[in-house]
C-alpha positions in Angstrom: 118.0 47.8 -81.9 115.2 45.8 -79.9 114.0 45.1 -76.2 113.2 41.7 -77.7 116.9 41.2 -78.6 118.0 42.4 -75.1 115.5 40.1 -73.5 117.0 37.1 -75.4 120.4 38.3 -74.2 119.6 38.3 -70.6 118.2 34.9 -70.8 121.0 33.4 -72.7 123.7 35.1 -71.1 123.7 33.1 -67.7 123.8 29.9 -69.4 126.8 30.9 -71.5 130.3 30.6 -69.4 132.2 32.9 -71.9 129.5 35.7 -71.5 129.4 35.4 -67.8 133.1 35.9 -67.3 133.5 38.9 -69.8 129.9 40.6 -68.3 131.5 40.3 -65.0 134.3 42.5 -66.0 131.7 45.5 -66.5 132.0 47.8 -64.1 132.0 51.5 -63.3 130.0 54.2 -65.4 130.4 52.7 -68.9 129.2 49.6 -67.5 125.7 49.3 -69.7 128.0 50.5 -72.9 130.6 47.6 -72.0 127.8 45.0 -71.8 125.8 46.4 -75.2 129.1 45.7 -76.9 129.6 42.5 -75.7 126.1 41.4 -76.5 126.6 42.9 -80.2 130.0 40.9 -80.5 127.8 37.9 -79.7 125.2 38.7 -81.9 122.4 40.3 -79.6 122.2 44.0 -81.1 120.4 46.3 -78.7 120.8 49.8 -77.5 121.6 50.9 -73.9 117.9 52.2 -73.9 116.3 48.3 -75.0 118.6 47.2 -72.3 117.1 49.2 -69.3 114.0 48.5 -71.0 114.4 44.8 -70.9 115.9 44.9 -67.3 112.6 47.2 -66.3 110.2 44.3 -68.0 112.2 41.4 -66.4 112.0 43.2 -62.8 108.5 43.7 -62.9 108.1 39.8 -63.4 105.9 40.1 -67.0 105.9 41.8 -70.1 102.9 43.8 -70.6 100.8 43.0 -73.8 102.5 45.8 -76.1 106.1 44.6 -74.9 104.6 40.9 -75.5 103.3 41.9 -79.1 106.8 43.7 -79.7 108.6 40.3 -78.6 106.4 38.1 -80.9 106.7 40.4 -83.9 110.3 40.8 -84.1 110.7 37.1 -83.6 108.5 36.7 -86.6 105.4 35.0 -84.7 103.1 37.9 -85.7 
């Protein structure tokens, strides 16, 4: 599970018509669970908490150094 994978998914999903269509169907109280299931099926495995953290980071407009370090580490650039 990984915030980095959630960030990757959030950046990729808008570019993938199939993912966009599936995500548009997510709604209600289970929307995040549905989203993480769809992401997992597409190869992006992360938890609901990872997703929430990724959204928070994107909303702030930048990654703090610890988050950037985690993304780099998980991507194998350490």
